[in-house]
C-alpha angles and dihedrals in degrees: 000000000000120000115277098254129026145117124205129211117219125172092342096312130108123223128190124225112264113251091200133009112301116206117191117190126196105199103201114234093000104166103192091241091069090068092043093052094045091052092047090050089054096239098111107056095155093052087049087055090051090054091050101040105018132041130290120186139153124237139178123250126213119279120256082057094215132129106256101047092047098045089050091048090052094053095041098039092226139087126264092265085074104033096036101223104123102162145354087261137018147164112266099213090193089066103019088233129131107229144167111263095224100106113105087224086079092056113101101183135048120252122242087231091064091042093054091048090051089051090056103265119133112242134189130186127190119179128179099221120052090219090080099042099088093044096048093044097044110145090343121141110212140051119333125159141138127239088224090065101021090134090062097052114119137173088257100049101029111014090248141063134195091040093159091054088050095054098031094228139106122241105275131212113283085232097065145082086241091074088064093043089060088057092053093043092049091049091055093045093047090051091050096046107025105019098205118201091229129021129181119198121188123184137194126256097223091121095044090052088052104037134045120222111287094020114132093249092051095047089048089054095048090045088055091047092047092060092054093047089054090053092050090050092049088053090058102257127152103231125209116178127188138140139238091229145335127251134234138186109256100197144108124244090280093053095253119139111269102218135170107203094210099182091054090052093048092048088065101046106015106033114192095029115130127218121208121192110206093197091070114121137139093275099077096150087076095061113348089246088290120137139149097255131069139162126219128208113202129213114256108272095022117146097247097189093050092048091047091050092051092051093046091055091058115109110252097027113118100186145348118208133182120243092262094045092050093046090053099041098043098029094240132155104262093211093059101052132068132262087265133028118208122199121190126213125258094274098042139077130195126232138172109232126341093241091056096061122074108204096171090105092060102100092164133039111294117268119180147142145214105117140082091275090069095047100099113089135167125262102194126171136180089222135058118260128227140180098034114155113246112258094011113159106233121214130190087246089064091070096098090046090052094045095046104032110026111038120113109248116250121212130354 
């Protein structure tokens, strides 16, 4: 256990020692209405209790509203302009290569998880997708493994072995709700057997990409999650729940994907320009690599304002910003985004060329994220909050601050 009294300073923020286990959950793609609909359907009694006796707020996630930048903001407590992770995928201008942004070498700030572990706290991290594991566990002493590769976790690479025996489940398909259930089940079992001071649980948004709020599949998922939250609460944990981003339907009135193939358009009026889609990751069945945020690298000598104006006039485009404007408005590292940043509206996604997107895996109308329309996320706690400054803008990456510094004490 951690020493009795301490605070730690990480990235300019102070965090108090947890007096009881603190479990922070990032529910991937959790549009707030998923929780509302599950409660109204009567399938989430514990979350209803959290609303009634705990604290329920809304916060803003990081834009682009994608997985990697938001998970890293949550565990560092700061925006991408500080920690450096501004997408799932980016153009490394030092090499000219498009790469996944899952290497800790791209991380520019320490995580509070590592800082707490260094201060003597016991820390555990369980993530659904393996793409996040090395970033979340960077320089952290403790338990860190993914549900996707739970069978490969060892004492050497994850601080734990025999994970499948611990949770009593086999490794599921990465395209399933079961992948997230292993995260919840592992969290409960770790709290029962190891009782870490701080635990971070991060799920996958497979269900949210498939099912709208209130749909049977969505309510089944939130009912499952509700049961595990109740178990964590019964084990004495402080629970803080947020999301990396929301989720929206991206279709026309007939239910067909509404896509702006941005590279095709640029090929006609700005040849040589290069479109990068930061949503890109290995799990394309979820979304076909289509999201509502893109960056554009212009050819030297290109007329940037004219190109920006042409893109902005395209149906489905909400805004076009210069590199400097986007870095300031969205708190992004300017050296890791394009000359232009393009954000689509709430019904539209951005692609490169039609031939470069395989949509055969989309068996239901497209749902995705990335833009401003997916920025609102829940901040839900099983305790009451105190001491919040009036008018404070809340972010998903405030969740550890709220859970550690602002919850009303319970008991003696």
